[in-house]
C-alpha positions in Angstrom: 65.2 119.9 32.7 61.7 121.0 33.9 61.8 122.2 37.5 58.6 122.3 39.5 58.0 123.9 42.8 56.0 121.1 44.3 56.1 120.5 48.0 57.7 117.3 49.2 55.4 114.3 49.8 55.3 113.0 53.4 56.3 109.3 53.5 53.0 108.6 55.3 51.1 109.7 52.3 53.0 107.2 50.1 52.4 104.5 52.7 48.7 105.2 52.8 48.1 105.6 49.0 50.6 103.0 47.6 50.5 100.3 50.2 47.6 100.5 52.6 44.9 101.6 50.2 46.4 99.6 47.3 46.0 96.4 49.3 42.6 97.3 50.7 43.8 97.3 54.2 42.7 99.3 57.2 44.9 101.3 59.5 43.9 99.0 62.3 44.8 95.9 60.4 48.2 97.3 59.4 48.9 98.6 63.0 48.1 95.2 64.4 50.3 93.4 61.9 53.2 95.8 62.7 52.6 95.4 66.4 52.1 99.1 67.0 49.3 101.3 68.3 46.7 102.4 65.8 47.2 106.0 66.8 50.9 105.8 66.0 50.3 104.5 62.5 47.5 107.0 62.0 49.8 109.9 62.9 52.3 108.7 60.3 49.8 108.3 57.5 48.3 111.6 58.2 51.6 113.5 58.2 51.7 114.2 61.9 54.7 111.9 62.6 57.7 110.7 60.8 59.0 107.2 60.2 61.7 106.1 62.5 64.5 103.7 61.4 62.8 101.0 63.5 59.4 101.7 61.8 61.1 101.6 58.4 62.4 98.1 59.1 58.9 97.0 60.2 57.4 98.4 57.1 60.0 96.9 54.8 59.4 93.5 56.4 55.6 93.8 56.1 55.4 95.2 52.6 58.7 94.1 51.1 
């Protein structure tokens, strides 16, 4: 098995690249859809905040 010493990817990066950018959405649009402040979502996608269990549920409902 090939082992690489790559740093872990922050969940916000996955959210930004695989969901927000992939669907051509803005941070503002997603924040409004989730019912949260834009600054809170921005902190998540920029790796400055984690994803709480409550936020995980909101994201699952929004993006399936």
